[in-house]
Legacy VTK file of the C-alpha trace (Angstrom):
# vtk DataFile Version 3.0
C-alpha trace
ASCII
DATASET POLYDATA
POINTS 337 float
127.216 121.026 71.633
126.412 124.314 73.850
123.698 124.187 76.433
121.027 126.039 74.282
121.284 123.234 71.282
121.293 119.927 74.473
118.227 122.000 75.773
116.741 122.227 72.577
117.496 119.012 70.752
116.492 117.053 74.465
112.773 118.905 74.751
112.278 118.827 70.918
112.911 115.101 70.541
110.698 113.873 73.088
108.382 116.371 72.616
108.361 114.574 69.417
108.718 111.182 70.641
105.625 111.510 72.858
103.232 113.258 70.153
104.313 109.783 67.841
103.039 107.624 71.384
99.592 109.772 71.257
98.960 108.605 67.994
100.333 105.113 67.340
102.865 106.280 65.034
106.007 105.090 66.390
106.433 101.347 64.921
106.652 98.505 66.307
103.417 99.124 68.356
104.583 97.031 71.211
107.232 99.302 71.693
104.806 102.350 72.413
104.745 103.246 76.024
101.468 104.697 76.176
100.016 101.137 74.337
102.219 99.940 77.101
100.495 101.935 80.047
96.287 101.314 78.896
97.078 97.279 78.437
98.786 96.504 81.805
96.234 99.555 82.767
92.813 97.377 81.608
94.639 94.497 82.654
94.426 94.766 86.824
91.404 96.250 86.123
90.030 93.249 84.910
91.836 91.176 87.405
90.448 93.540 90.014
86.745 92.849 88.808
87.587 88.995 88.442
89.039 88.503 92.126
88.987 90.981 94.517
90.759 90.713 97.132
88.958 93.292 99.490
85.657 91.739 98.018
83.706 94.707 99.750
85.452 97.305 98.217
83.642 98.687 94.619
85.042 98.190 91.380
85.340 102.066 91.330
86.718 102.744 94.233
87.286 106.193 96.096
89.064 108.216 93.956
89.133 105.869 91.058
89.172 108.656 88.294
91.210 110.807 89.922
94.358 108.160 90.054
93.480 107.323 86.620
94.255 110.866 85.459
97.355 110.896 88.182
98.092 107.787 85.601
98.759 109.594 82.524
99.755 112.895 83.697
102.452 111.609 86.269
103.947 108.337 84.518
103.167 109.333 81.085
103.107 113.253 80.140
105.316 114.638 83.283
107.759 111.494 83.752
108.480 110.428 80.672
108.641 113.379 78.334
109.980 116.027 80.299
112.595 114.337 83.298
113.763 112.564 80.738
114.425 115.559 78.565
116.067 116.789 82.071
117.772 114.027 82.266
119.817 114.663 79.341
120.600 117.604 79.583
121.801 117.787 83.401
124.085 114.211 82.793
125.650 115.765 79.718
126.218 118.897 81.738
127.590 116.726 84.767
129.829 114.795 82.162
131.762 118.174 81.037
132.043 119.281 84.468
134.044 115.578 85.775
135.630 116.063 81.978
136.948 119.798 83.275
137.633 118.395 86.476
139.148 115.094 85.830
139.162 114.913 82.057
137.815 112.052 82.199
135.131 111.265 79.607
132.286 109.215 81.251
130.465 108.631 78.970
133.026 107.742 76.287
134.535 105.205 78.253
132.453 103.294 81.104
132.618 99.956 80.811
129.276 99.536 80.384
128.907 100.660 76.294
131.117 97.248 75.823
129.085 94.859 78.410
126.024 93.312 76.749
123.266 94.090 76.519
121.249 91.712 78.798
123.618 92.636 81.898
122.971 95.937 80.727
119.460 95.840 81.683
119.813 93.772 84.788
122.688 96.487 85.995
120.186 99.211 85.625
116.932 97.644 86.902
118.682 96.618 90.191
120.922 99.915 90.595
117.664 101.253 89.876
115.164 99.937 92.572
118.231 100.310 95.214
118.518 104.267 94.193
114.508 104.537 94.573
114.034 102.764 97.778
116.413 105.068 99.315
114.845 108.248 98.041
111.590 106.249 99.072
113.279 105.668 102.760
113.953 109.804 102.454
110.625 111.200 101.370
109.273 109.407 104.167
112.219 110.867 107.047
112.990 114.397 105.383
109.584 116.490 106.821
109.221 119.356 103.843
109.704 115.575 101.277
107.156 114.238 103.451
104.117 117.136 103.498
104.542 115.902 99.306
104.284 112.279 100.178
101.132 112.847 101.409
99.659 112.830 98.665
100.249 109.416 97.636
99.552 108.258 101.493
96.032 109.870 101.257
94.776 107.303 99.054
92.192 104.846 101.256
90.999 103.221 98.931
93.896 100.242 97.232
94.127 100.015 93.734
96.131 99.356 90.873
95.631 103.365 89.606
97.388 104.491 92.978
100.382 103.295 91.936
100.806 106.607 90.395
98.947 109.063 92.465
101.596 110.982 93.579
102.546 115.008 93.430
104.654 116.164 90.258
107.673 117.908 92.904
108.492 113.872 93.560
109.173 113.490 89.528
112.678 115.994 90.192
113.397 113.901 93.494
112.904 110.197 91.943
114.108 111.073 88.669
117.280 113.522 89.183
118.495 110.935 91.606
117.518 108.038 89.899
117.834 108.704 86.103
121.068 110.838 85.975
123.593 108.299 87.927
122.712 105.910 85.074
122.158 107.883 82.323
126.361 108.980 83.004
125.982 104.822 83.288
125.390 105.101 79.526
121.987 103.438 80.386
120.149 105.069 77.732
116.310 105.964 76.861
115.223 102.403 75.386
117.345 100.939 78.449
115.033 103.081 80.404
111.663 101.845 78.572
112.504 98.504 78.914
112.496 99.064 82.998
109.951 101.169 83.073
107.198 98.772 81.623
108.655 96.416 83.518
108.546 98.375 86.936
104.826 99.847 85.811
103.735 96.691 85.672
104.907 95.492 88.911
103.721 98.040 90.626
100.690 98.297 88.707
100.059 94.625 90.274
102.037 96.016 94.301
99.066 98.595 94.293
96.224 96.355 92.955
92.743 94.908 94.641
94.275 91.090 94.080
96.349 88.718 96.122
97.806 85.417 94.087
98.894 82.274 95.759
102.406 81.897 96.300
102.711 79.127 93.697
101.344 80.667 91.373
103.190 84.227 91.832
106.483 82.108 91.876
106.245 80.790 88.391
104.699 84.244 87.106
108.023 85.646 88.492
109.901 81.795 86.880
108.164 82.895 83.967
109.699 86.062 83.719
113.634 85.193 84.510
112.696 82.419 81.573
111.553 84.486 79.015
114.143 87.307 80.099
116.906 84.049 79.555
115.689 82.762 76.526
114.968 85.783 74.620
117.568 88.790 75.983
120.272 86.952 77.388
120.605 83.751 74.998
118.829 85.445 71.897
117.798 81.789 71.264
115.338 80.611 68.592
111.914 80.870 69.351
112.191 77.321 70.516
115.114 77.884 72.694
113.374 80.430 74.571
110.065 78.765 74.979
112.069 75.994 77.165
113.466 78.846 78.893
109.948 80.330 79.760
108.736 76.935 80.431
112.227 76.018 82.904
111.428 79.827 84.369
108.130 78.204 84.878
109.458 75.246 87.236
112.150 76.872 89.128
109.400 79.766 90.421
107.651 77.272 91.465
110.279 75.322 93.421
111.263 78.797 94.271
108.027 80.521 95.613
108.456 80.003 98.915
111.667 82.613 98.472
109.680 85.008 96.401
108.195 87.200 99.023
112.354 88.146 100.108
112.731 89.200 96.451
109.802 90.454 94.963
107.230 93.732 96.106
103.694 92.534 96.573
100.013 93.603 97.924
100.886 92.050 100.657
103.551 93.723 101.963
103.090 97.666 99.858
99.282 97.721 101.900
101.672 97.704 104.946
103.101 100.555 103.795
100.208 102.814 103.242
98.782 101.718 106.693
97.307 104.359 108.839
99.226 103.619 112.165
102.823 102.874 111.995
104.383 100.351 114.304
106.206 102.087 117.135
109.280 100.877 116.156
109.226 102.608 112.490
107.090 105.307 113.079
108.830 107.036 109.398
107.722 104.158 107.500
107.613 100.160 106.538
107.709 98.392 103.551
109.434 100.774 101.396
110.632 98.529 98.207
109.081 99.686 94.830
110.230 96.266 93.007
112.270 94.554 95.247
111.698 93.379 98.553
114.718 92.366 99.415
116.273 96.112 100.897
113.392 95.690 103.289
114.876 92.605 104.507
118.421 93.666 104.245
117.253 97.118 106.237
115.288 95.633 108.961
112.405 97.832 107.201
110.342 94.793 106.136
106.611 94.384 108.825
103.937 92.505 107.644
101.552 91.417 110.719
99.040 89.459 108.840
97.645 89.115 105.237
93.936 90.282 105.760
94.199 93.382 104.014
91.000 94.811 106.135
93.414 97.728 107.537
92.678 100.875 107.806
94.466 103.326 105.832
96.353 106.969 105.267
98.498 108.313 108.152
96.957 110.545 110.881
96.132 113.603 109.535
94.692 112.156 106.450
90.837 113.334 106.963
91.635 117.152 106.047
93.964 116.802 102.837
92.367 118.052 99.869
89.730 115.990 97.925
90.893 118.259 94.374
93.257 118.302 92.165
94.618 121.701 92.164
94.680 121.799 95.852
96.619 118.660 96.005
99.406 120.054 93.847
99.546 123.055 96.110
99.177 120.914 99.249
103.151 120.193 99.216
104.067 123.655 99.204
102.518 125.210 102.342
105.339 126.647 104.642
104.370 124.509 107.623
102.513 121.280 108.109
98.694 120.997 109.421
LINES 1 338
337 0 1 2 3 4 5 6 7 8 9 10 11 12 13 14 15 16 17 18 19 20 21 22 23 24 25 26 27 28 29 30 31 32 33 34 35 36 37 38 39 40 41 42 43 44 45 46 47 48 49 50 51 52 53 54 55 56 57 58 59 60 61 62 63 64 65 66 67 68 69 70 71 72 73 74 75 76 77 78 79 80 81 82 83 84 85 86 87 88 89 90 91 92 93 94 95 96 97 98 99 100 101 102 103 104 105 106 107 108 109 110 111 112 113 114 115 116 117 118 119 120 121 122 123 124 125 126 127 128 129 130 131 132 133 134 135 136 137 138 139 140 141 142 143 144 145 146 147 148 149 150 151 152 153 154 155 156 157 158 159 160 161 162 163 164 165 166 167 168 169 170 171 172 173 174 175 176 177 178 179 180 181 182 183 184 185 186 187 188 189 190 191 192 193 194 195 196 197 198 199 200 201 202 203 204 205 206 207 208 209 210 211 212 213 214 215 216 217 218 219 220 221 222 223 224 225 226 227 228 229 230 231 232 233 234 235 236 237 238 239 240 241 242 243 244 245 246 247 248 249 250 251 252 253 254 255 256 257 258 259 260 261 262 263 264 265 266 267 268 269 270 271 272 273 274 275 276 277 278 279 280 281 282 283 284 285 286 287 288 289 290 291 292 293 294 295 296 297 298 299 300 301 302 303 304 305 306 307 308 309 310 311 312 313 314 315 316 317 318 319 320 321 322 323 324 325 326 327 328 329 330 331 332 333 334 335 336
């Protein structure tokens, strides 16, 4: 298949997929990304209203509706459709280049295609998260990338929708580097879908104005592990799957003190958005996306306290543009202001 056919098939396929998502034609509905984006967002919006961590913060906080727009623009329209298509095109091109140089067909020969589905998901999730952690560090350390990443750090009041407030250029950096290696390993769109939904929920949680007790947090993540084991790894009957879920809850309760060293949280991520960085880490702290373990391994963790009353942004955020168009143009300036 030539490059033109790859491009046409990729974009026409994802354009049709987008339309079917928005009109709820994709069945079953729980495989609908648009549904999950609405459901997860509504869930955290409700929890923020019922039990806010920062009680003085208004429910419709500063820039809430702007962030709400970014949420659909970035993580659904731009990210899911356009860059999944791009990853298909570039992935095919890289595989053909490898084949031409070495005679090795990575798509056809990679071991992921013969591995159990649960292991593909697990490897894809961990590898994807580690790649994103490294990219996130790079966004903070490379000046021209930081100029684009400032948009995400221009949030001055934190809430779930701030998760997806970022410049579309970050999609080019993140998604290209993140998706292409996974696509070359044979992890497909549906696998990305499942990883996306889990990452979406955890990302919303990490940016939300809520604080969950450590024991409850442990039970929740234990339940997620139990559900994964019961329904995905074992593919068990519903009663065994429920037993695995219950066992996961108990396991999570027992290990809850260790959960913070594995999974990111609002308490940890809020410090990533702090206005002032500690002198020991001038480029940033707590870079974890879903997993916090990378920060503890590479010594970029920093949580002085859990009160939540810290100033957010960065030195100079006061001059950052307030409208969507100006924010999108900001990163293309030749020099930082």
